[in-house]
N, C-alpha and C positions, 0 to 999 in steps of 0.2 A: 866385746859386747853388742848387742842393737842400741844405735844410738838413733832415734829419731820417733818419730809418731806413728801412728796407725789410726785412720779414721774407721770407727769400726760401724758407722751409721752405712759406710757404703764398700764395706769390707763384702767379700764374697768367699764362705770356706771353703775348702780346698775339693772338699769332695764334691760340691757343684760342679764345678770346671775340670776337674782332673777324667770322670770318667768319658764324656765326650772327647778329650783330646787324645785320651788313651786308643778309644773307640779308633778316633781316624787316624793316628801313628797307625793301626794295625792296617787300614786301608792300604794306607803308603805304601806298607812294608811288601804287601803281596801286589801291588797294583803296579810297582817300581821293579820287582824282582831281586831285592835287597837278597835273599835269601839263594838268589841263583836261578829261581823259578818264577815266573811270573802267574798268579792265580787269579784267575778275572772273579771266578765267583766269590773268593776267600773275601778280594778287593770290596766286591758291590755289597757283600754282607756287611763286612765292617763299616762303610760308607754309608750304609742303612741305617746300623745302630746307632752310629754316631751323630746321622742327623736326626734319628728319632730323640737324641739326645739334645739337641738343642743345638747342633752344631752343623752351621748357616753353609759355610762352606765344603762339606760332607756331601750337601744336594749337589754341585757341580759336578763333585768329582763322580760322584756315583752315576750320574748322566753320560760322562763320557766316558767311563768303564762301560756303563751299559748298550755306549752304541756299538761297541766291540763285540758285543755276547750274541748268542742264540736267544729265543725265546722261551728254550728249556734249561737255560743254563740261568737266564734270569729268574723263572720260578724255581729253582736249585736256591739259588741263594736266599731269596725272600723268604724260603723255607727253614734253611738253615737259620737266618736271621731268627723267625719266629720262634723256632726250638730255644735259641740262645734266651731268648726274650722267658722264656716257658722256664728255663732252667736254673736262672737269675733273677 
């Protein structure tokens, strides 16, 4: 059983932090090749979405991934991020 206290004034709902974290993890997944395949377009997309949701370190990761991408690939990633936002 939980024994302690929760400061309700400073507590943050899980949903307020979980979504940016999940989006960031998806970016790491594709950037690192955990699946066996590195997909920079997908990594950029997920880092972009995490950054939009307030995950500050996603901005730097997106920038690093973008340095390895062509302009066409970046545009594709941005388009996919916009499409994801519209769908969700």
